[in-house]
N, C-alpha and C positions, 0 to 999 in steps of 0.2 A: 326658863324652866326646861325647855327642850335640851339646851346645852348641858344643863346640870344632870339631866337624866342620861344623856349620852356619855358624859364623863363618868358617871356612876357605873354605867354599863361597861365602859372600857376598863375601869378598875376591876370589876368582877371578872371580865375576860382575862386580864393579866394575872389575876390571882389564880384562876382555874388553870391557866397555862403553866404557871409556876408550880402548882401542886401536881399536875400531871407529869411535868418534867421530873420532879423530885421522885414521884412514885416509879416512873420508868427507870430512872437511874438505880433506885433501890432494888427493883426487880432484877435488873441486869446484874447488879452486884451479887444478889442472892444466887443467880444462875451461873455465876462465874464468868460473866461476860466482861469485856474491857472496852474502853472507848477506842475509837478508830485510831487516834493519835498514839495511844499506848500499843495498839496492835502493830502499827507501822514501825514503831521503835523496836519492838521485839522481833519483827520480821527482819529489819536491818541487822540486828545483833546476831540472829540466827544465820543469815547469809555470810556475815563476817566470820562466824565460828566455823561454818562449813568450809569456807575458803582456807582458813587456818588448818583445819584437819586435813584437807586435800594436800596442802603444802607440806605438812608434817609427814603424811603418808609417803609422799614422793621422796622426801629427805631420808626417811627410814629405808625405803627400797634402795636408794643410792648407797647408804651406809652398809646395808646387808650385802649388796653386790660387792662393795669394796672389801668388806670383811671376808667374803668368800674368795675373792681374788687373792687376798693376802694369805689366807689359809692354804690355798692351792700352791702359792709361791713357796711358802714355808715347807710344804710337803715335798715339793720338787727339790728344794735345797737340802732337806734332811735325808732324802733318799735319791741321790742322783743316779741316773742310768749310766752304767759303765759300758 
């Protein structure tokens, strides 16, 4: 009898735990919260994106400097000093 009562009590505990977990996830979803795993994934994506932007900015600076040098060279060739 005692075992049966403990088994029933355990089932009730599991049911309550499951329901609380479902409610917590529902509330988190309503609040726009994400699970830790999704957060970590998005964090890695953001870091990769920032790195790509930094690399592209550096390449753009190099291209701009190259274009400026070419423009100055053309200007020197078009108007040589006598």
